[in-house]
N, C-alpha and C positions, 0 to 999 in steps of 0.2 A: 549899729555904726561899727562895730566890731567885728560883728559876723560878716558884713560887706564887705569890709576891711581884709578879713584873710580871705573870703573867695577871691578878691583882685589879687592878694598877693600869692593863693597856691596856683591859680591861673598864669599869672605871669613867670612863673618858676615854670609851668610845664606839668602841674598835676591837678588831676581830676578830682572832684571830691562829692560826697553825695550830700543835697541840700538838707538842711534840718532846721528845727525848730526848737530845739534842746537849747542847751548850754556847753555845747561841746558839736565838732564837724568830726567827718570821717573822710578820712582820702587813703586809697592805695599805693604805698609808698616803692620806690623802684630800687629796692637793697634790701636787706635782709634786716627785720626790726630789729637786731639787737646791736646791727651796725649802726646803723638810723638814730637808735635812743643816745649810744657813746657820741655818736660825733655831735648830736645837739646838746648836749650834756657839755661837751666841752665848749659850746657855745654858750654855755649859760642857762639853758629853754630844758625845761625837765617834760617830756611827753610820754604817752604810754603808746605801748604799741601790740600786737598780737599778730597770730597765721590763721587766717579762716581759709577754705575751701584751695591751697594753695598758695596764697596773695597773702602780703603783710600790708598789714591795716595800721594806720597811727589816727589817734584819740588826739584832740587840741580840745582845750577847756578853753570858753571864751572868758576873757578877761579884759583888764583896763586897757586903753589905746598902747597905753607903754609897754603892757605886757605884749600884746599883738605885736608890735614895733619890734620888738627882741626876737621872735618866734619868727618872724618875716626875714629879720636879717639874719638869723641864726639858718633858717631854708635857704635862704638864697647864696648865704656862706659853703653849705652842703650841696646843693643842687647843681 
């Protein structure tokens, strides 16, 4: 349920993602990774990022629905 919700929220905010069968989802971000992490932290959301082959990526661990809703709210605010 949390994964499908996350997929919907990423799509709604114009992000693509790598489908996952794990407890996390990866998606490319549209700004420098440190900037993205900082802006999400300002929203009370902690995520991980890294740069691979010139592209910044975000790794979001799946959590409870309230945690995923907090992530979605933060993402919407900064997108």
